C-alpha positions as CSV (number, residue, x, y, z in Angstrom):
1,M,-18.4,-11.5,-4.8
2,M,-15.1,-13.4,-4.8
3,R,-12.0,-11.3,-4.9
4,P,-8.7,-12.7,-6.3
5,A,-6.0,-13.4,-3.7
6,L,-3.1,-11.0,-3.4
7,S,0.3,-12.2,-4.2
8,S,2.8,-12.8,-1.4
9,A,4.5,-9.5,-2.1
10,A,1.2,-7.6,-2.3
11,S,0.0,-9.2,1.0
12,S,3.3,-8.4,2.7
13,L,3.2,-4.8,1.5
14,Y,-0.4,-4.3,2.6
15,R,0.4,-5.6,6.1
16,A,3.4,-3.3,6.2
17,L,1.2,-0.3,5.2
18,V,-1.3,-1.2,8.0
19,R,1.5,-1.3,10.5
20,R,2.9,2.0,9.3
21,A,-0.6,3.7,9.6
22,E,-0.8,2.3,13.1
23,I,-4.4,1.2,12.7
24,G,-6.1,-2.2,12.2
25,G,-6.7,-3.8,8.9
26,E,-10.4,-3.3,9.4
27,R,-9.8,0.5,9.1
28,L,-7.4,0.4,6.2
29,L,-9.5,-1.1,3.5
30,L,-8.4,-2.3,0.0
31,V,-10.6,-0.5,-2.5
32,D,-8.5,-1.7,-5.5
33,W,-5.2,-3.5,-5.9
34,H,-3.6,-4.6,-9.1
35,S,-0.2,-6.4,-9.3
36,T,1.6,-7.1,-12.5
37,D,4.8,-9.1,-13.0
38,W,8.0,-7.0,-13.6
39,Q,11.5,-7.9,-14.5
40,S,14.8,-6.4,-15.5
41,L,18.0,-8.1,-16.7
42,T,18.9,-8.9,-13.1
43,F,15.8,-8.6,-10.9
44,V,12.3,-10.1,-10.8
45,G,9.4,-8.5,-9.0
46,E,5.9,-6.9,-9.2
47,R,4.4,-3.5,-9.8
48,H,1.5,-2.7,-7.6
49,A,-1.2,-0.1,-8.0
50,A,-3.3,0.3,-4.8
51,Q,-6.3,2.3,-3.8
52,L,-6.9,2.3,0.0
53,R,-9.6,3.8,2.1
54,V,-8.8,4.9,5.7
55,L,-11.8,4.9,8.1
56,G,-12.5,6.3,11.5
57,P,-12.4,9.6,13.4
58,D,-8.6,9.8,13.3
59,A,-8.3,8.9,9.6
60,G,-6.4,12.1,8.9
61,A,-3.7,11.2,11.5
62,A,-3.5,7.7,10.1
63,V,-3.0,9.0,6.6
64,D,-0.3,11.4,7.8
65,R,1.6,8.5,9.4
66,L,1.1,6.3,6.3
67,C,2.2,9.0,3.8
68,R,4.9,10.8,5.7
69,D,8.3,10.3,3.8
70,L,6.7,7.3,2.1
71,G,9.4,7.1,-0.6
72,E,12.2,7.0,2.1
73,V,10.7,4.1,4.2
74,E,12.5,0.8,4.3
75,F,9.7,-1.7,4.5
76,T,10.3,-5.2,6.0
77,L,8.7,-7.7,3.7
78,S,9.1,-11.5,3.8
79,G,11.2,-12.4,0.7
80,H,10.8,-9.1,-1.0
81,V,12.2,-5.6,-1.0
82,V,10.3,-2.4,-1.8
83,A,12.4,-0.7,-4.5
84,D,10.0,2.2,-5.0
85,I,6.8,3.5,-3.6
86,A,4.9,6.8,-4.0
87,L,1.5,8.4,-3.9
88,T,-0.1,8.8,-7.4
89,A,-2.6,11.5,-6.2
90,P,-3.1,13.6,-3.1
91,P,-5.2,11.9,-0.4
92,E,-8.9,12.5,-1.1
93,S,-11.3,13.2,1.8
94,N,-14.9,11.9,1.6
95,R,-18.1,13.2,3.2
96,D,-18.2,10.3,5.6
97,G,-14.7,11.3,7.0
98,S,-12.9,8.5,5.3
99,I,-9.8,9.3,3.1
100,I,-8.8,7.6,-0.1
101,V,-5.1,7.0,-0.7
102,Q,-3.7,6.0,-4.1
103,M,-0.2,4.7,-4.5
104,E,2.1,2.6,-6.7
105,A,5.0,0.4,-5.6
106,L,7.7,-1.8,-7.1
107,T,8.7,-4.9,-5.1
108,I,11.7,-7.0,-5.9
109,A,12.1,-10.7,-4.9
110,E,15.1,-11.3,-2.7
C-alpha cells in the first residue's frame, strides 16, 4: 500500500516529535496524519491532525516526554513555526503496551 508523502512542514514536525519523545522513529509510528492548507490575511501554513502510536516497554515514559507542556514547546522546524499544538484526546493504552497519541497542530511558513 502506497502512502502519500508528508509535506515539508509535516515531516519536520514529525521529526521534532520523535526528538522530543527521545525514541527512534521506528518506535513512534504514524497511524494517521492529515495536513490541510491554512491561511490568514498575513500568514500561510498548514493544519495537521496526527495519530501516533508509541511502542516499547518504556512507551509510557516516552509519551510523558512527548506530551509534557506540549503547548508551550518551541519546536525548531526548517522554514516553519509551530503556532499551536495540542492533544485532541488523552493518550490511550493498548493491550500490547503501545500507546496512541492524538494531536493537532498549526504550522506557519516563515
